[in-house]
Every structure is written in structure tokens, then in C-alpha cells.
A tleap script that builds the chain and sets N, CA, C and O, in Angstrom:
source leaprc.protein.ff14SB
mol = sequence {
  NHIE GLY VAL THR ASP LYS LEU LEU PHE GLY
  SER ASP PHE PRO TYR THR SER ALA SER GLU
  CYS ILE GLU ALA LEU TYR SER ILE ASN GLN
  ILE ALA GLN GLY THR ASN LEU PRO VAL VAL
  PRO ARG GLU ALA LEU ARG GLY ILE VAL GLU
  ARG ASP THR LEU ALA LEU LEU GLY LEU CALA
}
set mol.1.N position { -31.917 2.954 -36.082 }
set mol.1.CA position { -31.997 1.818 -35.194 }
set mol.1.C position { -33.319 1.772 -34.450 }
set mol.1.O position { -33.453 1.048 -33.463 }
set mol.2.N position { -34.288 2.534 -34.911 }
set mol.2.CA position { -35.628 2.444 -34.364 }
set mol.2.C position { -35.840 3.106 -33.021 }
set mol.2.O position { -36.741 2.705 -32.283 }
set mol.3.N position { -35.046 4.104 -32.675 }
set mol.3.CA position { -35.212 4.745 -31.373 }
set mol.3.C position { -35.623 6.214 -31.458 }
set mol.3.O position { -35.872 6.836 -30.426 }
set mol.4.N position { -35.700 6.777 -32.649 }
set mol.4.CA position { -35.993 8.213 -32.750 }
set mol.4.C position { -37.364 8.556 -32.192 }
set mol.4.O position { -37.586 9.693 -31.775 }
set mol.5.N position { -38.296 7.594 -32.172 }
set mol.5.CA position { -39.609 7.876 -31.599 }
set mol.5.C position { -39.554 7.980 -30.079 }
set mol.5.O position { -40.544 8.361 -29.454 }
set mol.6.N position { -38.420 7.649 -29.476 }
set mol.6.CA position { -38.243 7.734 -28.031 }
set mol.6.C position { -37.504 9.005 -27.610 }
set mol.6.O position { -37.326 9.251 -26.417 }
set mol.7.N position { -37.075 9.808 -28.580 }
set mol.7.CA position { -36.313 11.021 -28.290 }
set mol.7.C position { -37.229 12.229 -28.213 }
set mol.7.O position { -38.173 12.354 -28.993 }
set mol.8.N position { -36.947 13.115 -27.272 }
set mol.8.CA position { -37.669 14.380 -27.160 }
set mol.8.C position { -36.677 15.510 -27.385 }
set mol.8.O position { -35.535 15.448 -26.928 }
set mol.9.N position { -37.121 16.536 -28.088 }
set mol.9.CA position { -36.274 17.694 -28.349 }
set mol.9.C position { -36.223 18.577 -27.110 }
set mol.9.O position { -37.260 18.874 -26.516 }
set mol.10.N position { -35.039 18.993 -26.724 }
set mol.10.CA position { -34.840 19.939 -25.633 }
set mol.10.C position { -33.892 21.031 -26.100 }
set mol.10.O position { -32.889 20.744 -26.754 }
set mol.11.N position { -34.201 22.282 -25.772 }
set mol.11.CA position { -33.432 23.394 -26.329 }
set mol.11.C position { -32.277 23.862 -25.447 }
set mol.11.O position { -31.459 24.666 -25.895 }
set mol.12.N position { -32.188 23.386 -24.214 }
set mol.12.CA position { -31.169 23.845 -23.273 }
set mol.12.C position { -31.366 25.315 -22.904 }
set mol.12.O position { -30.414 25.999 -22.527 }
set mol.13.N position { -32.611 25.796 -23.014 }
set mol.13.CA position { -32.953 27.156 -22.605 }
set mol.13.C position { -32.665 27.297 -21.118 }
set mol.13.O position { -32.966 26.363 -20.375 }
set mol.14.N position { -32.117 28.369 -20.644 }
set mol.14.CA position { -31.888 29.674 -21.242 }
set mol.14.C position { -30.482 29.857 -21.804 }
set mol.14.O position { -30.117 30.966 -22.196 }
set mol.15.N position { -29.690 28.791 -21.849 }
set mol.15.CA position { -28.305 28.922 -22.303 }
set mol.15.C position { -28.189 29.077 -23.810 }
set mol.15.O position { -27.285 29.755 -24.297 }
set mol.16.N position { -29.088 28.460 -24.542 }
set mol.16.CA position { -29.159 28.636 -25.992 }
set mol.16.C position { -30.622 28.741 -26.386 }
set mol.16.O position { -31.508 28.316 -25.645 }
set mol.17.N position { -30.864 29.301 -27.542 }
set mol.17.CA position { -32.248 29.440 -28.006 }
set mol.17.C position { -32.694 28.154 -28.692 }
set mol.17.O position { -31.872 27.336 -29.105 }
set mol.18.N position { -33.991 27.994 -28.804 }
set mol.18.CA position { -34.540 26.827 -29.499 }
set mol.18.C position { -34.051 26.792 -30.942 }
set mol.18.O position { -33.713 25.725 -31.455 }
set mol.19.N position { -34.010 27.948 -31.600 }
set mol.19.CA position { -33.585 27.970 -33.005 }
set mol.19.C position { -32.124 27.543 -33.155 }
set mol.19.O position { -31.781 26.867 -34.125 }
set mol.20.N position { -31.261 27.924 -32.216 }
set mol.20.CA position { -29.860 27.493 -32.270 }
set mol.20.C position { -29.752 25.975 -32.099 }
set mol.20.O position { -28.954 25.329 -32.778 }
set mol.21.N position { -30.537 25.421 -31.212 }
set mol.21.CA position { -30.502 23.972 -30.987 }
set mol.21.C position { -31.063 23.207 -32.172 }
set mol.21.O position { -30.551 22.145 -32.528 }
set mol.22.N position { -32.114 23.741 -32.786 }
set mol.22.CA position { -32.682 23.099 -33.972 }
set mol.22.C position { -31.659 23.098 -35.097 }
set mol.22.O position { -31.480 22.090 -35.781 }
set mol.23.N position { -30.988 24.226 -35.287 }
set mol.23.CA position { -29.952 24.321 -36.321 }
set mol.23.C position { -28.833 23.312 -36.056 }
set mol.23.O position { -28.352 22.662 -36.984 }
set mol.24.N position { -28.423 23.182 -34.804 }
set mol.24.CA position { -27.370 22.227 -34.455 }
set mol.24.C position { -27.827 20.792 -34.703 }
set mol.24.O position { -27.053 19.967 -35.189 }
set mol.25.N position { -29.075 20.496 -34.371 }
set mol.25.CA position { -29.589 19.145 -34.600 }
set mol.25.C position { -29.618 18.814 -36.083 }
set mol.25.O position { -29.227 17.719 -36.488 }
set mol.26.N position { -30.081 19.762 -36.894 }
set mol.26.CA position { -30.136 19.520 -38.337 }
set mol.26.C position { -28.742 19.403 -38.962 }
set mol.26.O position { -28.608 18.846 -40.052 }
set mol.27.N position { -27.712 19.911 -38.300 }
set mol.27.CA position { -26.354 19.818 -38.849 }
set mol.27.C position { -25.574 18.636 -38.272 }
set mol.27.O position { -24.367 18.532 -38.490 }
set mol.28.N position { -26.238 17.755 -37.547 }
set mol.28.CA position { -25.555 16.634 -36.898 }
set mol.28.C position { -24.817 15.749 -37.898 }
set mol.28.O position { -23.761 15.202 -37.579 }
set mol.29.N position { -25.358 15.606 -39.091 }
set mol.29.CA position { -24.693 14.760 -40.089 }
set mol.29.C position { -23.393 15.375 -40.588 }
set mol.29.O position { -22.476 14.649 -40.972 }
set mol.30.N position { -23.298 16.701 -40.590 }
set mol.30.CA position { -22.042 17.356 -40.974 }
set mol.30.C position { -20.962 17.078 -39.936 }
set mol.30.O position { -19.794 16.885 -40.273 }
set mol.31.N position { -21.365 17.061 -38.677 }
set mol.31.CA position { -20.421 16.791 -37.593 }
set mol.31.C position { -19.902 15.361 -37.691 }
set mol.31.O position { -18.738 15.096 -37.389 }
set mol.32.N position { -20.765 14.443 -38.113 }
set mol.32.CA position { -20.407 13.024 -38.166 }
set mol.32.C position { -19.646 12.631 -39.428 }
set mol.32.O position { -19.174 11.499 -39.535 }
set mol.33.N position { -19.519 13.550 -40.387 }
set mol.33.CA position { -18.791 13.226 -41.619 }
set mol.33.C position { -17.363 12.815 -41.297 }
set mol.33.O position { -16.706 13.412 -40.444 }
set mol.34.N position { -16.897 11.789 -41.991 }
set mol.34.CA position { -15.539 11.315 -41.782 }
set mol.34.C position { -15.402 10.369 -40.602 }
set mol.34.O position { -14.294 9.958 -40.258 }
set mol.35.N position { -16.520 10.024 -39.980 }
set mol.35.CA position { -16.504 9.068 -38.873 }
set mol.35.C position { -17.256 7.814 -39.311 }
set mol.35.O position { -17.768 7.747 -40.429 }
set mol.36.N position { -17.317 6.861 -38.457 }
set mol.36.CA position { -18.078 5.646 -38.732 }
set mol.36.C position { -19.519 5.747 -38.251 }
set mol.36.O position { -20.254 4.761 -38.283 }
set mol.37.N position { -19.924 6.925 -37.808 }
set mol.37.CA position { -21.293 7.100 -37.326 }
set mol.37.C position { -22.268 7.075 -38.496 }
set mol.37.O position { -21.945 7.564 -39.579 }
set mol.38.N position { -23.456 6.511 -38.292 }
set mol.38.CA position { -24.438 6.466 -39.380 }
set mol.38.C position { -25.057 7.838 -39.623 }
set mol.38.O position { -25.094 8.681 -38.727 }
set mol.39.N position { -25.536 8.049 -40.828 }
set mol.39.CA position { -26.250 9.279 -41.176 }
set mol.39.C position { -27.665 9.178 -40.612 }
set mol.39.O position { -28.307 8.132 -40.706 }
set mol.40.N position { -28.141 10.267 -40.030 }
set mol.40.CA position { -29.514 10.324 -39.534 }
set mol.40.C position { -30.346 11.009 -40.609 }
set mol.40.O position { -30.065 12.156 -40.958 }
set mol.41.N position { -31.363 10.338 -41.142 }
set mol.41.CA position { -32.175 10.949 -42.195 }
set mol.41.C position { -32.826 12.249 -41.715 }
set mol.41.O position { -33.270 12.351 -40.572 }
set mol.42.N position { -32.873 13.237 -42.610 }
set mol.42.CA position { -33.459 14.530 -42.252 }
set mol.42.C position { -34.907 14.371 -41.790 }
set mol.42.O position { -35.362 15.096 -40.905 }
set mol.43.N position { -35.621 13.433 -42.381 }
set mol.43.CA position { -37.008 13.192 -41.975 }
set mol.43.C position { -37.078 12.755 -40.504 }
set mol.43.O position { -37.998 13.141 -39.782 }
set mol.44.N position { -36.115 11.958 -40.070 }
set mol.44.CA position { -36.068 11.530 -38.669 }
set mol.44.C position { -35.775 12.716 -37.757 }
set mol.44.O position { -36.372 12.842 -36.688 }
set mol.45.N position { -34.857 13.583 -38.177 }
set mol.45.CA position { -34.549 14.780 -37.391 }
set mol.45.C position { -35.767 15.693 -37.308 }
set mol.45.O position { -36.072 16.237 -36.247 }
set mol.46.N position { -36.456 15.855 -38.425 }
set mol.46.CA position { -37.662 16.682 -38.450 }
set mol.46.C position { -38.722 16.099 -37.514 }
set mol.46.O position { -39.428 16.841 -36.831 }
set mol.47.N position { -38.831 14.774 -37.485 }
set mol.47.CA position { -39.784 14.120 -36.595 }
set mol.47.C position { -39.502 14.406 -35.129 }
set mol.47.O position { -40.431 14.532 -34.331 }
set mol.48.N position { -38.235 14.508 -34.772 }
set mol.48.CA position { -37.863 14.834 -33.391 }
set mol.48.C position { -38.245 16.273 -33.067 }
set mol.48.O position { -38.814 16.544 -32.009 }
set mol.49.N position { -37.935 17.190 -33.970 }
set mol.49.CA position { -38.180 18.613 -33.730 }
set mol.49.C position { -39.667 18.957 -33.757 }
set mol.49.O position { -40.140 19.740 -32.933 }
set mol.50.N position { -40.400 18.377 -34.698 }
set mol.50.CA position { -41.790 18.781 -34.911 }
set mol.50.C position { -42.807 17.906 -34.186 }
set mol.50.O position { -44.010 18.096 -34.367 }
set mol.51.N position { -42.373 16.981 -33.394 }
set mol.51.CA position { -43.269 16.089 -32.655 }
set mol.51.C position { -44.145 16.895 -31.694 }
set mol.51.O position { -43.696 17.882 -31.112 }
set mol.52.N position { -45.381 16.471 -31.538 }
set mol.52.CA position { -46.301 17.108 -30.586 }
set mol.52.C position { -45.996 16.550 -29.198 }
set mol.52.O position { -46.656 15.625 -28.725 }
set mol.53.N position { -44.993 17.125 -28.562 }
set mol.53.CA position { -44.486 16.597 -27.303 }
set mol.53.C position { -45.521 16.649 -26.191 }
set mol.53.O position { -45.617 15.711 -25.399 }
set mol.54.N position { -46.296 17.722 -26.116 }
set mol.54.CA position { -47.304 17.816 -25.060 }
set mol.54.C position { -48.316 16.685 -25.165 }
set mol.54.O position { -48.688 16.090 -24.154 }
set mol.55.N position { -48.760 16.387 -26.368 }
set mol.55.CA position { -49.700 15.275 -26.560 }
set mol.55.C position { -49.025 13.946 -26.230 }
set mol.55.O position { -49.638 13.071 -25.620 }
set mol.56.N position { -47.777 13.797 -26.630 }
set mol.56.CA position { -47.030 12.574 -26.359 }
set mol.56.C position { -46.932 12.310 -24.856 }
set mol.56.O position { -47.001 11.164 -24.413 }
set mol.57.N position { -46.771 13.380 -24.083 }
set mol.57.CA position { -46.660 13.258 -22.629 }
set mol.57.C position { -48.018 13.253 -21.933 }
set mol.57.O position { -48.089 13.159 -20.707 }
set mol.58.N position { -49.093 13.355 -22.711 }
set mol.58.CA position { -50.438 13.359 -22.139 }
set mol.58.C position { -50.810 14.675 -21.480 }
set mol.58.O position { -51.648 14.701 -20.579 }
set mol.59.N position { -50.197 15.772 -21.919 }
set mol.59.CA position { -50.449 17.087 -21.323 }
set mol.59.C position { -51.326 17.980 -22.187 }
set mol.59.O position { -51.610 19.116 -21.806 }
set mol.60.N position { -51.757 17.493 -23.335 }
set mol.60.CA position { -52.585 18.318 -24.227 }
set mol.60.C position { -53.934 17.674 -24.437 }
set mol.60.O position { -54.771 18.217 -25.158 }
savepdb mol mol.pdb
quit
């Protein structure tokens, strides 16, 4: 729906690690199976995780 460029990845540190949150994000489509929720393309998920957030926020 054209909003993934507005999302920033957050790990919920110190309660969970970044790797645990990344794994959960990449498995979001498994959670949504059997529902009416749309599938999120893996490329879109990768774009959220691998985005240069510091540059996006003007901090780099």
C-alpha cells in the first residue's frame, strides 16, 4: 500500500536482540497465513531492515 518507505526498524532492545526482531519481521507472512492479511514481499521487508536509517534521519 505504499507505506513501507515510512517504516523504521526498531529492535525493542534491551528486551530482545536485533537478530530476534529481524527474524520475527521476516516471518511475518507465516503469522498472517490463513488470514485475510496481504503478503508483504520479502524485498519490502529487507528494505525496512537494511535501510540507512541514520542518513534517512539526517544524522549521517
